[in-house]
C-alpha positions as CSV (number, residue, x, y, z in Angstrom):
1,M,26.9,43.4,25.1
2,V,28.7,41.7,22.3
3,S,26.3,41.6,19.3
4,R,26.3,38.3,17.1
5,T,28.4,39.4,14.1
6,Q,31.2,40.1,16.6
7,L,30.8,36.4,18.1
8,V,31.3,35.3,14.9
9,S,34.4,37.3,14.1
10,L,36.3,36.5,17.2
11,F,35.2,32.6,16.4
12,V,36.7,32.9,12.6
13,L,39.8,34.9,14.2
14,G,40.3,32.4,16.7
15,L,40.2,29.5,14.1
16,V,42.5,31.3,12.0
17,C,45.2,31.8,15.4
18,A,44.4,27.8,15.9
19,C,45.4,27.4,11.9
20,S,49.0,29.1,11.9
21,G,50.3,26.4,14.2
22,F,48.7,23.4,12.3
23,Y,50.4,21.0,10.1
24,L,49.3,18.0,8.3
25,P,49.9,14.9,9.5
26,G,53.2,13.2,8.0
27,V,54.5,16.4,7.1
28,A,55.6,18.3,10.0
29,P,59.1,20.0,10.2
30,R,61.5,17.6,11.0
31,K,65.0,19.5,12.6
32,Y,68.3,17.9,12.7
33,V,71.1,18.5,14.9
34,H,74.6,19.3,13.7
35,G,76.7,16.0,12.8
36,E,73.4,13.8,13.2
37,Q,73.3,11.2,10.2
38,L,71.0,11.1,7.6
39,T,70.6,8.3,4.9
40,V,69.4,8.9,1.6
41,K,66.7,6.8,0.3
42,V,65.9,5.6,-3.2
43,N,63.0,5.2,-5.1
44,T,61.9,3.9,-8.7
45,L,63.7,4.2,-12.0
46,T,61.6,6.0,-14.2
47,S,61.4,7.5,-17.7
48,D,59.3,10.0,-19.9
49,L,59.4,7.3,-22.7
50,T,57.5,5.0,-21.0
51,P,55.1,4.4,-17.7
52,L,57.1,1.4,-16.0
53,Q,58.7,2.1,-13.0
54,F,61.3,-0.6,-12.1
55,D,63.3,-1.3,-8.9
56,Y,66.3,0.8,-8.3
57,Y,68.5,-2.3,-7.9
58,N,67.4,-3.6,-10.8
59,I,70.6,-2.0,-11.8
60,P,73.7,-3.2,-9.5
61,F,74.0,0.1,-7.9
62,C,75.8,0.1,-4.5
63,E,73.6,-1.8,-1.7
64,P,74.1,-0.1,2.2
65,K,75.7,-2.2,4.5
66,G,73.6,-5.4,5.8
67,G,71.7,-5.2,2.6
68,E,68.8,-2.7,1.2
69,K,65.9,-2.9,3.3
70,A,62.2,-2.0,1.6
71,L,60.5,0.8,3.6
72,A,57.2,1.1,4.9
73,E,54.7,2.8,2.1
74,N,50.9,3.8,2.5
75,L,48.3,2.8,0.0
76,G,48.8,5.8,-2.4
77,E,52.4,5.0,-2.5
78,V,52.2,1.3,-3.7
79,L,49.3,2.1,-5.9
80,A,51.7,4.8,-7.8
81,G,53.8,2.3,-8.4
82,E,56.7,3.9,-5.5
83,R,58.9,1.5,-3.8
84,T,61.1,3.0,-1.3
85,E,64.4,1.7,0.0
86,T,68.1,2.3,1.8
87,S,70.8,3.3,-0.1
88,A,74.4,3.4,0.3
89,Y,74.8,7.0,0.4
90,K,75.0,8.8,3.7
91,C,75.9,12.0,5.0
92,H,76.1,14.1,8.3
93,T,74.2,17.4,9.1
94,N,76.7,20.5,8.3
95,V,79.6,18.4,7.3
96,T,80.7,18.5,3.5
97,R,82.5,15.8,2.6
98,L,84.1,15.3,-1.2
99,C,84.7,12.3,-3.2
100,K,83.5,9.5,-0.7
101,V,83.7,6.0,-2.3
102,A,80.0,4.5,-2.4
103,C,81.0,0.9,-3.7
104,R,83.2,-1.0,-6.3
105,K,80.9,-3.0,-8.5
106,V,82.0,-5.6,-10.9
107,W,78.9,-5.9,-13.6
108,T,78.8,-9.1,-15.5
109,K,77.8,-9.2,-19.1
110,E,74.3,-9.8,-18.5
111,N,74.2,-6.4,-15.8
112,V,75.9,-4.3,-19.1
113,D,73.1,-5.4,-21.4
114,E,70.4,-4.7,-19.2
115,F,72.1,-1.2,-18.0
116,R,72.3,-0.4,-21.8
117,D,68.5,-1.0,-22.5
118,F,67.8,1.4,-18.9
119,A,70.4,3.8,-20.8
120,G,68.7,3.7,-24.2
121,A,65.4,4.4,-22.7
122,K,66.6,7.4,-20.7
123,Y,65.8,5.8,-17.3
124,R,66.6,8.5,-14.4
125,A,67.3,7.1,-10.6
126,N,65.3,9.1,-7.9
127,M,65.8,9.5,-4.5
128,R,64.7,11.1,-1.2
129,L,66.0,13.1,1.7
130,D,63.7,14.5,4.5
131,N,60.4,13.7,2.5
132,L,62.0,15.5,-0.2
133,P,62.5,14.5,-3.7
134,G,66.2,14.9,-5.5
135,A,66.3,17.0,-8.6
136,E,68.6,18.1,-11.2
137,L,68.8,21.6,-11.7
138,V,68.8,22.0,-15.7
139,V,68.6,24.4,-18.1
140,F,65.9,24.9,-20.7
141,R,64.9,26.7,-23.6
142,D,61.7,28.2,-24.1
143,Q,60.0,29.0,-28.0
144,N,61.7,32.2,-28.1
145,G,65.1,31.1,-27.1
146,A,65.1,32.3,-24.1
147,E,66.9,30.5,-21.1
148,F,65.3,29.6,-18.2
149,V,66.4,27.3,-15.1
150,S,64.4,24.5,-13.7
151,Y,64.2,21.3,-12.2
152,R,63.7,17.5,-13.2
153,L,63.1,15.0,-11.0
154,G,65.8,12.5,-10.3
155,Y,69.0,12.1,-11.9
156,P,70.1,10.4,-15.3
157,I,72.0,6.9,-15.1
158,A,74.0,7.4,-18.2
159,E,74.4,10.0,-21.2
160,A,74.6,9.3,-24.4
161,S,78.0,10.0,-25.8
162,D,77.2,10.1,-29.4
163,F,74.3,11.9,-31.4
164,N,72.4,8.1,-32.1
165,S,72.9,7.2,-28.5
166,T,74.6,3.9,-29.2
167,N,77.1,4.4,-26.9
168,F,76.7,5.4,-23.4
169,H,78.8,6.9,-20.3
170,I,77.7,5.7,-17.0
171,N,77.2,8.1,-14.5
172,N,78.9,6.9,-11.4
173,H,79.5,10.2,-9.8
174,L,76.9,11.9,-8.0
175,R,77.1,15.6,-6.3
176,I,74.8,16.0,-3.7
177,T,73.9,19.2,-2.4
178,I,71.5,19.7,0.4
179,R,70.2,23.3,0.9
180,Y,69.2,24.2,4.8
181,H,67.7,26.7,6.8
182,N,69.1,27.6,10.2
183,V,66.3,27.5,13.4
184,E,68.0,29.8,15.8
185,R,66.6,31.6,19.0
186,R,64.7,34.4,18.9
187,G,64.1,35.5,22.7
188,N,62.0,32.9,24.2
189,Q,60.6,31.7,20.7
190,I,62.9,29.2,18.5
191,D,60.3,29.2,15.3
192,Q,57.7,26.7,16.5
193,I,60.7,24.3,17.0
194,E,61.7,22.6,20.5
195,E,65.9,23.6,20.1
196,P,67.8,25.0,17.5
197,G,68.8,23.3,14.5
198,V,68.7,22.3,10.8
199,L,65.8,22.3,8.3
200,I,66.6,20.6,5.3
201,V,64.6,23.1,2.7
202,G,66.4,21.6,-0.8
203,F,67.8,18.5,-2.2
204,E,69.7,18.5,-5.4
205,L,71.7,16.0,-7.5
206,K,74.0,16.6,-10.4
207,A,75.6,13.1,-12.1
208,S,78.5,12.9,-13.9
209,S,80.7,10.1,-15.4
210,I,84.4,9.6,-14.3
211,D,86.7,6.4,-14.8
212,H,88.1,6.3,-11.7
213,R,92.1,5.0,-11.4
214,Y,93.6,3.6,-8.6
215,E,96.7,1.9,-8.0
216,G,97.3,-1.8,-6.8
217,K,94.5,-4.1,-5.5
218,W,90.9,-3.0,-4.7
219,D,90.2,-3.0,-0.9
220,D,86.7,-2.9,0.1
221,K,87.5,-2.2,3.4
222,C,88.2,1.3,2.1
223,A,85.0,2.4,1.3
224,E,84.1,1.9,4.9
225,H,86.5,4.0,6.2
226,N,87.1,6.5,3.5
227,T,90.7,5.8,2.8
228,C,90.5,4.8,-0.7
229,D,92.8,6.4,-2.8
230,L,91.8,7.5,-6.5
231,F,94.0,9.1,-9.0
232,T,90.7,10.7,-10.2
233,C,89.2,12.2,-7.3
234,N,90.7,13.7,-4.2
235,P,89.1,14.1,-1.0
236,S,90.1,17.8,-0.2
237,R,89.5,18.9,-3.9
238,G,87.0,16.6,-5.3
239,P,86.9,15.2,-8.9
240,E,90.0,16.1,-11.2
241,P,88.3,18.6,-14.0
242,N,89.9,16.3,-16.8
243,A,89.2,13.3,-15.7
244,P,88.3,10.5,-18.1
245,R,84.6,9.7,-18.8
246,L,83.7,5.8,-17.9
247,K,82.4,4.7,-21.3
248,L,79.8,1.6,-20.9
249,K,81.4,-1.7,-22.4
250,T,79.4,-3.9,-25.1
251,H,79.1,-7.6,-23.8
252,K,82.1,-7.5,-21.9
253,K,82.3,-7.3,-18.0
254,Q,82.9,-4.2,-16.7
255,E,84.7,-2.5,-13.4
256,V,82.4,0.5,-12.0
257,V,83.3,2.7,-8.8
258,F,80.6,4.7,-7.3
259,T,81.7,7.8,-5.5
260,Y,79.4,10.8,-4.3
261,D,80.1,14.4,-2.6
262,V,77.8,16.0,-0.3
263,L,78.0,19.9,-0.1
264,W,75.8,21.6,2.3
265,V,74.7,25.6,1.4
266,K,72.9,27.6,3.5
267,S,69.4,29.1,2.2
268,D,67.1,32.0,3.0
269,V,64.3,29.2,1.5
270,K,61.4,28.8,4.6
271,W,60.7,25.3,5.2
272,A,57.1,26.0,4.2
273,S,57.9,27.0,0.8
274,R,60.4,24.5,0.1
275,W,57.8,22.6,-2.3
276,D,57.9,25.7,-4.6
277,V,60.7,24.7,-6.9
278,Y,59.0,21.7,-7.4
279,L,55.6,22.9,-8.1
280,K,57.4,25.2,-10.5
281,M,58.9,22.6,-13.0
282,Q,56.5,22.8,-15.8
283,W,56.9,26.7,-16.3
284,Q,54.0,27.5,-18.9
285,D,51.3,25.4,-16.9
286,D,49.7,28.4,-15.8
287,E,49.3,29.7,-19.2
288,I,48.0,26.8,-20.5
289,H,45.3,25.8,-18.0
290,W,44.2,29.3,-17.9
291,F,43.6,28.6,-22.0
292,S,42.0,25.5,-21.1
293,I,39.4,27.7,-18.7
294,V,38.6,30.3,-21.6
295,N,38.3,27.2,-24.2
296,S,35.7,25.3,-21.8
297,S,33.7,28.6,-20.9
298,V,33.6,29.1,-24.6
299,I,31.9,26.0,-25.2
300,L,29.7,26.5,-22.1
301,L,28.5,29.8,-23.8
302,F,27.7,27.9,-27.0
303,L,25.7,25.5,-25.1
304,S,23.7,28.0,-23.2
305,G,23.1,29.7,-26.4
306,M,21.4,26.9,-27.8
307,V,19.4,26.1,-24.9
308,A,18.5,29.7,-24.6
309,L,17.4,29.6,-28.4
310,I,15.2,26.4,-27.6
311,M,13.8,28.0,-24.4
312,L,13.1,31.1,-25.6
313,R,12.3,30.9,-29.5
314,I,10.8,27.4,-30.4
315,L,8.6,27.3,-27.5
316,R,7.1,30.7,-27.1
317,K,6.4,30.0,-31.5
318,D,4.6,27.1,-29.9
319,L,2.4,28.8,-27.3
320,Y,2.1,31.7,-29.5
321,R,0.6,29.0,-31.9
322,Y,-1.7,27.9,-29.0
323,N,-3.0,31.1,-28.1
324,Q,-3.8,31.7,-31.7
325,L,-6.3,29.0,-32.2
326,E,-9.9,29.4,-31.8
327,Q,-11.3,29.5,-27.8
328,S,-12.7,26.1,-27.8
329,E,-11.2,23.9,-25.2
330,E,-11.8,20.8,-27.1
331,A,-9.6,22.6,-30.2
332,R,-7.1,23.7,-27.5
333,E,-6.6,20.4,-26.0
334,E,-6.3,18.9,-29.4
335,A,-3.5,21.2,-30.3
336,R,-2.0,20.6,-27.6
337,E,-1.5,16.8,-27.6
338,E,-0.8,17.3,-31.7
339,T,2.0,19.8,-32.2
340,G,5.1,21.2,-30.5
341,W,7.2,20.3,-27.3
342,K,3.4,19.2,-25.5
343,L,4.1,16.2,-27.8
344,V,6.7,14.5,-25.0
345,S,5.5,16.0,-22.3
346,G,3.1,12.6,-21.3
347,D,6.3,10.1,-22.2
348,V,9.1,12.5,-20.4
349,F,8.6,10.1,-17.4
350,R,7.5,6.6,-19.1
351,A,10.0,3.7,-17.4
352,P,12.3,2.7,-20.2
353,K,12.6,-0.8,-20.8
354,H,15.9,-1.4,-19.0
355,A,14.8,0.5,-15.9
356,S,16.9,-1.6,-13.3
357,L,20.0,-0.9,-15.3
358,L,19.3,3.0,-15.8
359,A,19.0,3.3,-11.9
360,V,22.4,1.2,-11.6
361,Y,24.1,3.7,-14.0
362,I,22.9,6.6,-11.9
363,G,23.5,5.4,-8.7
364,S,27.3,4.6,-10.1
365,G,27.6,7.6,-11.8
366,V,26.7,9.7,-8.5
367,Q,29.3,7.9,-6.6
368,V,31.8,8.6,-9.0
369,L,30.9,12.3,-9.1
370,G,30.7,12.5,-5.4
371,M,33.9,10.7,-4.9
372,G,35.4,13.3,-7.6
373,C,33.9,16.6,-5.8
374,F,34.9,15.4,-2.1
375,T,39.1,14.7,-3.6
376,I,38.9,18.2,-5.5
377,L,37.7,19.9,-2.3
378,F,40.1,18.6,0.1
379,A,42.7,18.6,-2.6
380,V,42.1,22.7,-2.5
381,L,41.7,22.9,1.0
382,G,45.4,21.6,1.1
383,F,44.8,18.1,2.6
384,L,46.5,16.3,-0.4
385,S,49.2,18.0,-1.0
386,P,52.6,16.6,-2.6
387,S,53.8,16.9,0.3
388,N,51.9,14.1,1.7
389,R,52.9,11.1,-0.6
390,G,50.6,9.0,-1.9
391,S,47.6,11.2,-0.4
392,L,45.6,11.5,-3.2
393,L,45.5,8.2,-4.5
394,A,44.7,6.9,-0.6
395,A,41.9,9.6,-0.7
396,V,40.4,8.6,-4.2
397,V,40.0,5.0,-3.1
398,V,38.5,5.7,0.6
399,L,36.2,8.4,-0.7
400,F,34.9,5.8,-3.2
401,A,34.3,3.1,-1.1
402,C,32.6,6.1,1.2
403,M,30.5,7.3,-1.5
404,G,28.4,3.7,-1.9
405,A,25.4,5.0,0.6
406,P,24.5,8.2,-2.1
407,A,24.7,5.5,-4.9
408,G,22.7,3.2,-3.3
409,Y,20.2,5.5,-2.0
410,V,20.0,7.6,-5.5
411,S,19.4,3.9,-7.5
412,A,16.7,3.1,-4.9
413,M,15.2,6.3,-5.6
414,F,14.9,6.1,-9.5
415,C,14.0,2.5,-8.9
416,K,11.1,3.4,-7.1
417,M,10.1,6.3,-9.3
418,F,10.1,3.8,-12.5
419,H,6.8,2.1,-9.6
420,G,9.1,-1.1,-10.1
421,A,8.7,-1.5,-14.2
422,G,11.3,-4.3,-14.8
423,T,13.2,-3.7,-11.9
424,D,14.4,-5.9,-8.5
425,R,15.5,-4.5,-5.9
426,L,17.8,-6.7,-4.6
427,R,19.5,-7.1,-7.9
428,T,19.2,-3.3,-8.4
429,T,21.4,-2.8,-5.0
430,L,23.7,-6.2,-6.5
431,M,24.2,-4.2,-9.8
432,T,24.8,-0.8,-8.0
433,A,27.4,-2.3,-5.7
434,L,29.2,-4.4,-8.3
435,V,28.6,-3.7,-12.0
436,F,30.8,-0.3,-11.7
437,P,33.4,-1.3,-9.4
438,G,33.7,-5.0,-11.1
439,V,34.7,-3.8,-14.7
440,V,37.4,-1.2,-13.2
441,F,38.9,-4.1,-11.1
442,V,38.8,-6.3,-14.4
443,V,40.6,-4.0,-16.3
444,F,42.7,-2.6,-13.6
445,F,43.6,-6.9,-13.0
446,G,44.6,-7.1,-16.5
447,I,46.8,-4.1,-16.8
448,N,48.4,-5.3,-13.8
449,C,49.0,-9.0,-14.8
450,V,50.9,-7.4,-17.9
451,I,52.9,-5.3,-15.6
452,W,54.1,-8.5,-13.4
453,G,55.0,-10.2,-16.5
454,D,57.6,-6.7,-16.9
455,K,58.8,-7.3,-13.5
456,S,57.9,-3.4,-12.8
457,T,56.8,-1.9,-9.5
458,G,54.0,-0.5,-11.1
459,A,52.6,-3.7,-10.3
460,V,50.4,-3.8,-7.4
461,P,51.0,-6.6,-5.1
462,F,49.0,-9.0,-3.9
463,G,48.4,-7.8,-0.3
464,T,47.2,-4.4,-1.9
465,L,44.8,-6.1,-4.1
466,V,43.5,-7.9,-1.2
467,A,43.3,-4.5,0.5
468,L,41.3,-3.3,-2.4
469,L,38.5,-6.0,-2.0
470,V,38.2,-5.2,1.5
471,F,37.4,-1.7,0.6
472,W,34.8,-3.1,-1.9
473,F,33.3,-5.7,-0.2
474,F,33.5,-4.4,3.4
475,I,32.8,-1.0,3.0
476,S,31.7,0.0,-0.2
477,L,29.2,-3.2,-0.4
478,P,27.3,-2.6,3.0
479,L,27.0,1.6,2.3
480,V,25.4,0.8,-1.3
481,F,22.8,-1.7,0.7
482,L,22.7,1.2,3.5
483,G,21.5,3.6,1.4
484,S,19.6,1.3,-0.8
485,F,17.7,0.4,2.2
486,V,16.9,4.1,3.3
487,G,15.8,4.8,-0.1
488,F,13.1,2.2,-0.8
489,R,11.7,3.4,2.6
490,S,11.6,7.1,0.9
491,A,8.6,8.2,-0.4
492,P,8.8,8.2,-3.8
493,V,9.8,11.2,-6.2
494,E,6.0,12.9,-7.5
495,H,6.7,13.6,-11.4
496,P,5.8,17.2,-12.2
497,V,3.6,16.0,-15.3
498,R,1.2,13.1,-15.6
499,T,2.3,9.9,-18.0
500,N,0.0,8.9,-20.6
501,P,-1.3,5.3,-20.5
502,I,-0.4,4.9,-23.7
503,P,3.1,5.4,-25.3
504,R,3.3,8.0,-28.0
505,Q,4.8,6.6,-31.5
506,V,8.5,8.3,-31.5
507,P,9.0,9.2,-34.8
508,D,11.7,8.0,-37.5
509,Q,14.9,9.9,-36.5
510,I,17.3,11.1,-39.5
511,W,20.5,9.5,-39.7
512,Y,22.9,12.1,-37.2
513,M,19.8,11.5,-34.7
514,K,20.2,7.8,-34.2
515,A,22.3,6.3,-31.2
516,L,25.7,6.1,-32.3
517,P,25.9,9.5,-33.8
518,S,24.2,11.0,-31.0
519,V,26.8,9.4,-28.5
520,L,29.4,10.8,-30.2
521,M,28.0,14.5,-31.2
522,G,27.3,14.5,-27.3
523,G,30.5,13.5,-26.2
524,V,32.3,15.6,-27.7
525,L,31.6,19.2,-26.4
526,P,32.1,17.7,-22.7
527,F,35.7,16.0,-23.9
528,G,36.2,19.5,-25.3
529,V,35.7,21.4,-22.2
530,V,38.0,18.9,-20.1
531,F,40.8,17.9,-22.4
532,V,43.3,19.9,-21.9
533,E,42.8,19.4,-18.0
534,L,43.0,15.6,-18.6
535,F,45.8,15.9,-20.6
536,F,47.6,17.1,-17.2
537,I,46.4,14.6,-15.2
538,L,47.4,11.6,-17.4
539,S,51.0,13.2,-17.7
540,S,51.6,13.8,-14.2
541,I,50.3,9.6,-13.7
542,W,52.5,8.5,-16.6
543,Q,55.1,11.1,-16.8
544,H,55.5,10.8,-12.6
545,R,55.0,14.7,-12.2
546,F,53.3,16.4,-9.4
547,Y,50.1,17.9,-10.0
548,Y,49.2,20.2,-7.7
549,L,46.7,22.9,-9.8
550,F,43.3,21.4,-7.9
551,G,41.5,25.2,-8.2
552,F,42.0,24.8,-12.0
553,M,40.5,21.5,-11.6
554,F,37.3,22.4,-9.8
555,L,36.7,25.2,-12.1
556,V,36.9,22.6,-14.7
557,L,34.8,20.3,-12.9
558,M,32.2,23.1,-12.3
559,I,32.1,23.8,-16.3
560,L,31.8,19.8,-16.9
561,L,28.6,19.7,-14.9
562,V,27.2,22.3,-16.3
563,T,27.8,21.5,-19.7
564,C,26.3,17.8,-19.4
565,A,23.4,19.1,-18.3
566,E,23.3,21.5,-21.2
567,I,24.0,18.9,-23.8
568,S,21.4,16.5,-22.4
569,V,18.4,19.1,-22.5
570,V,19.6,20.0,-26.3
571,M,19.7,16.5,-27.4
572,C,16.6,15.0,-25.8
573,Y,15.0,18.0,-27.5
574,F,16.0,17.4,-30.9
575,Q,15.3,13.7,-30.9
576,L,11.9,13.6,-29.0
577,C,10.1,17.0,-30.8
């Protein structure tokens, strides 16, 4: 007979085999046949100097025939400020072309001044092909002066022509390098693809400035038929090496001819590994993250030592004092009531003045904690990879709404634990559903109005705001009431110690144990645990980078939870004893 262990092993092996052909929705490989037309999509204009993003066509670049068209985006992409549109850049599978003219533009004085502002802020244009972001191959130097090659997303729209960055050269020529991996028949299998073809595994951009020259009057139709005759760019040889650069004028009309090359380069990179170059753009991240983990662990050990000191030394000393007293029961009982940690044992579970507000805060904290834990869990399992664009922010919104049920349940249980002292069930439930999300939404809406005023794509459209309100009032709010209903019908939590009928007077505190200093001291150590990881998370949001080290984030979250618990024990003991 087959044992239970063998059955479990067979089941796990079957799951592993089944997962070998599993792809996440929206990120499955796309095969292209020879000569198939591809359209490069354009994204927003971004800069490392400012978090504001702008539409690609805020600058009068070349539009596709019939005008640009906005492409569909998911909730996460809209919240991240991404806008995807069609472009004038066309290419065909395995067809290399040089010096193809995209269009000719005549910029007005206003266009020139606006472009100068974008160039001064070092904005970069972003593109996408087959769900791969375009990246520029750049040579960096580390702290020791050693050179290494990495990638930067997008390409610079201009380059400074002098040290003071007051004059610029327009990057009007774009070299597009598409790296591909051939899919060929191997017996009766085709690498899980039905027909042989090409898988795109790399998308590189290289911008340059060329002051294109031509003879006679410009004909716009030559760009469609690829018959434009430029002295500075030859379709068979490419751009002239010594071609003059196109300098941006000052408060004058300017003619700009946009051209591009398309190069197809065969690569040995597998389709499953094509995102590796993007995730390794920050070469020093791993070292800094490990430093963060060590720093957090040191803080955790320090707090653990303090808690152990309290539990093993102070409490042990109190118990020793009790054992040294005379054997009279009345004397021992009197000592227990007047000395040591027993002073607070009868007041620990006394209902506070604002019991309803405390229950609301605890319930909202459970909602945020549950959202964070499940988001990190799904990210660690690979469901929220950067290749699945917008999935991370969409998951945060959906999971926060779904965590309304635990929030309502926990707030109701604490409300019952306080035996209704200063609490109202309906008001507590409503505050749990409205207070924290309401504050976040008001702050979010205020910032969104400011971004609206700057005409940035980071501003969330009105329709998306309505969708967020639907998540709030039609998903989160009912779930909070459902959890509250279950919580109020459940048995109340039994206190492990008896609460004295008469409150004990809390002694006057030293100045550094008062409310404000205590909040500052109690928050410094948890912030010290997470500040490095928090820096990378905020950098990935504001500087448009890919964050993928969710394993580090999970470790830091676990350390943070233990640190918060231990700092609470330490602060409560020092304040009440």
